[in-house]
C-alpha positions as CSV (number, residue, x, y, z in Angstrom):
1,M,4.4,33.2,-8.1
2,S,6.9,31.4,-10.3
3,E,10.4,30.8,-9.2
4,S,11.8,33.5,-11.4
5,D,9.7,35.9,-9.4
6,A,11.2,34.8,-6.1
7,P,12.1,37.6,-3.7
8,A,15.6,38.6,-2.9
9,L,17.1,36.2,-0.4
10,P,19.7,36.6,2.3
11,S,23.0,35.1,1.2
12,E,23.3,33.0,4.4
13,L,20.6,30.8,5.8
14,P,20.2,28.1,8.5
15,V,20.3,24.6,7.0
16,L,17.6,22.0,7.6
17,P,18.9,18.6,6.4
18,L,16.3,16.2,5.1
19,R,16.4,12.4,5.0
20,R,14.5,10.6,2.2
21,T,12.6,13.9,1.5
22,V,13.0,16.6,-1.1
23,A,11.3,19.9,-0.7
24,F,10.3,21.7,-3.9
25,P,9.7,25.4,-4.7
26,L,6.0,26.4,-5.2
27,T,4.8,23.6,-2.8
28,L,3.9,23.1,0.8
29,Q,5.9,20.5,2.8
30,P,5.0,19.2,6.2
31,L,8.0,18.2,8.2
32,A,8.7,16.6,11.6
33,V,11.8,18.1,13.2
34,N,13.5,16.5,16.2
35,R,17.3,16.3,15.5
36,P,19.5,18.9,17.4
37,V,20.9,20.4,14.1
38,S,17.4,20.6,12.7
39,M,15.8,22.1,15.8
40,E,18.6,24.7,15.9
41,S,18.0,25.7,12.3
42,V,14.2,26.0,12.8
43,N,14.6,28.1,16.0
44,R,17.1,30.4,14.2
45,A,14.7,30.8,11.3
46,L,11.7,31.5,13.6
47,G,13.8,34.1,15.4
48,A,14.6,35.9,12.2
49,D,12.9,36.0,8.8
50,R,11.5,32.4,9.0
51,L,13.6,31.3,6.0
52,V,15.5,28.0,6.0
53,F,17.6,26.1,3.4
54,L,16.0,22.7,2.9
55,V,18.4,20.1,1.4
56,L,18.5,16.3,0.9
57,Q,21.1,14.3,2.7
58,R,23.3,12.0,0.7
59,T,23.5,9.6,3.6
60,E,21.2,8.4,6.4
61,V,23.4,9.6,9.4
62,D,21.7,11.3,12.3
63,E,24.3,14.0,12.7
64,P,25.1,15.1,9.1
65,E,28.2,17.1,8.2
66,P,28.4,19.5,5.2
67,S,29.8,16.7,3.0
68,D,26.7,14.6,3.7
69,L,24.4,17.1,1.9
70,H,23.6,17.8,-1.7
71,Q,24.4,21.3,-3.0
72,V,21.1,22.1,-4.7
73,G,18.1,22.6,-2.4
74,T,15.1,24.8,-1.7
75,V,14.7,27.9,0.4
76,G,11.4,27.7,2.3
77,V,9.5,29.9,4.6
78,I,8.1,28.4,7.8
79,R,4.3,29.0,7.6
80,Q,3.2,27.0,10.6
81,M,4.8,25.5,13.7
82,A,3.6,23.3,16.5
83,K,5.6,21.8,19.4
84,V,4.9,18.0,19.8
85,G,6.7,16.1,22.6
86,S,10.5,16.5,22.1
87,G,10.2,17.9,18.6
88,I,8.5,20.4,16.3
89,N,6.0,19.9,13.4
90,I,6.3,22.6,10.8
91,I,4.8,23.4,7.4
92,V,7.2,25.0,5.0
93,E,6.4,26.7,1.7
94,G,9.1,26.4,-0.9
95,I,9.9,29.8,-2.5
96,A,13.1,29.4,-4.5
97,R,15.6,26.9,-5.9
98,V,19.1,27.6,-4.7
99,R,22.6,26.2,-4.7
100,A,24.8,26.1,-1.6
101,D,28.2,27.6,-2.4
102,L,29.4,26.9,1.2
103,I,28.0,24.9,4.1
104,T,29.5,25.1,7.5
105,R,28.7,23.5,10.9
106,V,29.8,24.6,14.3
107,G,28.3,22.5,17.1
108,S,24.6,22.0,16.3
109,S,24.5,25.1,14.1
110,M,24.6,24.5,10.4
111,R,24.6,27.5,7.9
112,A,24.9,27.8,4.2
113,M,25.9,30.6,1.7
114,V,23.4,30.2,-1.1
115,T,22.9,31.5,-4.7
116,T,19.5,31.6,-6.3
117,L,19.0,29.3,-9.4
118,P,16.1,31.0,-11.2
119,E,14.0,29.0,-13.7
120,R,12.2,30.6,-16.6
121,V,8.9,29.2,-18.0
122,E,8.0,29.6,-21.6
123,R,4.6,28.3,-22.8
124,T,5.7,26.8,-26.1
125,I,3.6,24.3,-28.1
126,E,5.9,21.5,-26.9
127,V,5.4,22.5,-23.3
128,D,1.6,22.7,-23.7
129,A,1.7,19.2,-25.3
130,H,3.6,17.8,-22.4
131,V,1.2,19.4,-19.9
132,R,-1.8,18.0,-21.8
133,R,-0.2,14.5,-21.7
134,I,0.4,14.8,-17.9
135,Q,-3.3,15.9,-17.4
136,E,-4.5,12.8,-19.3
137,L,-2.2,10.6,-17.1
138,I,-3.5,12.3,-14.0
139,E,-7.1,11.6,-15.0
140,K,-6.2,7.9,-15.7
141,T,-4.4,7.6,-12.4
142,L,-7.2,9.1,-10.4
143,S,-9.7,6.8,-12.1
144,L,-7.7,3.8,-11.2
145,A,-6.8,4.8,-7.6
146,T,-9.3,4.4,-4.8
147,G,-9.7,6.7,-1.9
148,L,-8.6,9.8,-3.7
149,S,-10.9,12.8,-3.4
150,E,-12.3,14.9,-6.2
151,E,-10.8,17.9,-4.4
152,L,-7.3,16.6,-5.3
153,R,-8.4,16.2,-8.9
154,G,-9.6,19.8,-9.0
155,V,-6.4,21.2,-7.4
156,V,-4.1,19.4,-9.7
157,M,-6.0,19.9,-12.9
158,N,-6.4,23.6,-12.3
159,I,-2.7,24.3,-12.0
160,E,-1.7,26.5,-14.9
161,D,2.0,27.0,-14.3
162,P,3.9,24.0,-15.8
163,L,6.7,24.4,-13.3
164,R,4.4,24.4,-10.3
165,L,2.5,21.4,-11.8
166,V,5.8,19.5,-12.0
167,Y,6.8,20.2,-8.4
168,V,3.3,19.6,-6.9
169,L,3.1,16.2,-8.7
170,A,6.6,15.3,-7.6
171,T,5.4,15.7,-4.0
172,L,2.3,13.5,-4.6
173,I,3.5,10.6,-6.8
174,D,5.7,7.7,-5.9
175,M,9.3,8.8,-6.8
176,K,12.5,7.8,-5.1
177,P,14.4,10.6,-3.3
178,A,17.2,10.4,-5.8
179,E,14.8,10.9,-8.7
180,K,13.2,13.9,-6.9
181,Q,16.7,15.4,-6.4
182,E,17.5,15.0,-10.1
183,L,14.2,16.7,-10.9
184,L,15.0,19.6,-8.7
185,E,18.5,20.0,-10.1
186,E,17.3,19.7,-13.8
187,T,17.2,23.1,-15.5
188,D,15.3,22.2,-18.6
189,L,11.5,22.4,-18.1
190,L,10.8,19.9,-20.9
191,K,13.0,17.3,-19.2
192,K,11.2,18.0,-15.9
193,L,7.9,17.5,-17.6
194,E,9.1,14.2,-19.2
195,S,10.4,13.0,-15.9
196,V,7.0,13.5,-14.2
197,A,5.1,12.0,-17.1
198,G,7.4,8.9,-16.9
199,A,6.6,8.6,-13.2
200,L,2.9,8.9,-13.8
201,T,3.0,6.4,-16.6
202,R,4.7,3.9,-14.2
203,E,2.1,4.7,-11.6
204,V,-0.7,4.0,-14.1
205,S,0.9,0.7,-15.1
206,L,1.2,-0.4,-11.5
207,L,-2.4,0.5,-10.8
208,E,-3.6,-1.4,-13.9
209,L,-1.6,-4.4,-12.9
210,K,-2.9,-4.2,-9.3
211,G,-6.4,-4.1,-10.6
212,K,-5.8,-7.0,-12.9
213,I,-4.4,-9.1,-10.1
214,E,-7.3,-8.3,-7.8
215,S,-9.8,-9.1,-10.5
216,Q,-8.2,-12.4,-11.2
217,A,-8.1,-13.3,-7.5
218,Q,-11.8,-12.3,-7.2
219,Q,-12.7,-14.4,-10.2
220,E,-10.8,-17.4,-8.9
221,M,-12.5,-17.1,-5.6
222,T,-15.9,-16.8,-7.3
223,D,-15.2,-19.9,-9.5
224,A,-14.1,-21.9,-6.4
225,Q,-17.3,-20.9,-4.5
226,R,-19.5,-21.7,-7.5
227,Q,-17.9,-25.1,-7.9
228,Y,-18.3,-25.8,-4.2
229,Y,-22.0,-24.9,-4.3
230,L,-22.6,-27.0,-7.5
231,R,-20.9,-30.0,-5.9
232,Q,-23.0,-29.6,-2.8
233,Q,-26.2,-29.3,-4.9
234,L,-25.2,-32.3,-7.0
235,K,-24.5,-34.4,-3.9
236,A,-27.9,-33.5,-2.4
237,I,-29.7,-34.4,-5.7
238,Q,-27.8,-37.7,-5.9
239,Q,-28.6,-38.5,-2.3
240,E,-32.3,-37.6,-2.8
241,L,-32.4,-39.9,-5.8
242,G,-30.2,-42.6,-4.3
243,E,-27.8,-42.3,-7.2
244,G,-24.2,-41.4,-7.9
245,E,-22.9,-42.5,-4.5
246,G,-19.1,-43.1,-4.4
247,N,-17.9,-46.7,-4.5
248,E,-16.4,-46.5,-1.0
249,I,-19.6,-45.2,0.6
250,A,-21.7,-47.7,-1.4
251,E,-19.5,-50.5,-0.1
252,V,-20.0,-49.3,3.5
253,R,-23.7,-49.2,2.9
254,K,-23.7,-52.7,1.6
255,R,-21.8,-54.0,4.6
256,V,-24.4,-52.5,6.8
257,E,-27.2,-54.1,4.8
258,D,-25.5,-57.5,4.8
259,A,-24.7,-57.4,8.5
260,G,-28.3,-58.3,9.6
261,L,-28.3,-55.7,12.4
262,P,-31.3,-55.3,14.7
263,A,-33.7,-52.7,13.3
264,P,-32.7,-49.8,15.7
265,I,-29.0,-50.5,15.2
266,H,-29.5,-50.8,11.4
267,D,-31.3,-47.4,11.3
268,T,-28.5,-45.8,13.4
269,A,-25.8,-47.2,11.2
270,M,-27.6,-46.1,8.0
271,R,-28.0,-42.6,9.4
272,E,-24.3,-42.4,10.1
273,V,-23.5,-43.7,6.5
274,D,-25.6,-41.0,5.1
275,R,-23.7,-38.4,7.2
276,L,-20.4,-39.9,5.9
277,G,-21.6,-39.6,2.3
278,R,-22.4,-35.9,2.8
279,M,-19.0,-34.9,4.1
280,G,-15.6,-35.0,2.3
281,T,-12.7,-37.1,3.4
282,S,-10.9,-34.0,4.6
283,S,-13.6,-33.4,7.3
284,P,-12.3,-33.9,10.8
285,E,-15.4,-36.1,11.5
286,D,-14.8,-38.5,8.6
287,Q,-12.5,-40.9,10.5
288,M,-14.6,-40.7,13.6
289,L,-17.7,-41.8,11.7
290,R,-15.9,-44.6,10.0
291,T,-14.6,-45.9,13.3
292,Y,-18.1,-45.7,14.8
293,I,-19.7,-47.6,11.9
294,D,-17.0,-50.2,12.0
295,W,-17.7,-50.6,15.7
296,L,-21.4,-51.0,15.1
297,L,-20.7,-53.7,12.5
298,D,-18.2,-55.6,14.7
299,V,-20.5,-55.9,17.8
300,P,-22.1,-59.4,17.8
301,W,-25.6,-58.1,18.2
302,S,-27.3,-61.5,17.7
303,T,-24.9,-63.5,19.9
304,T,-25.5,-64.0,23.6
305,T,-23.5,-65.6,26.4
306,P,-24.6,-66.9,29.8
307,E,-23.4,-63.6,31.4
308,I,-25.5,-61.3,29.2
309,G,-28.8,-60.4,30.7
310,R,-28.0,-61.9,34.2
311,A,-28.6,-59.5,37.0
312,H,-26.1,-59.2,39.7
313,V,-27.2,-58.4,43.3
């Protein structure tokens, strides 16, 4: 059913003000309702014909007045309702775009006198060209995005009504509430299609940039890992061949060789020098090993005193 085929509506409806959300005709919109004015409107709708006037707030206030609301909104029929805690979850199907001629509030009850704003859809060549462009952008978006099901692709790609395609996509893609409100208020179908195509183009660009950044980060990580493994392999080969040791480690090794240490102490010191050569200077053990080797070199292993070796009883 296109909006031009919308049924006759009552001239007065309960108002359901929305924050940061725009409800569109020809779509389903899940809503969490918990404010007193919203609860009152939902209860009135459920007690009558289930119709409610859904309209975006201009402000973020909890208790909106008529002046806080836009004039153009959507009449929706409440299809499902479930009580949760202190609120209500509902699913509303948008059936018509309307303009509020007068909004009044008494206590927690807000009502609006509305006039239908019908939209006519003509399948011109230009409209079909815009639809084709949008379908191409949808395909590209779905190919770049992860976690999107093939069912979503099938649903979107099989929408034949250009107006419904515009409104369904507007609920799915990332658009600011003000942009969605402008889309709802726009009367020219071609401009609506251009607006959605622009939002999809922006989404494709963001997804492409995101993929490029992730690819670069992965490549940098891979390069860093490769360099680390190559350095470790080179170090192992050099140690196996006894080549390529750094000047600092070579100097420590020479000090050990020149110290004339007893054989067991010499072997221990050389083992610790080898360990020192295998680790980088940033290792937390580096300084500890250096201190230990220095201590081994400083101990006068070949010098004795009268006290050394004497048993005390």
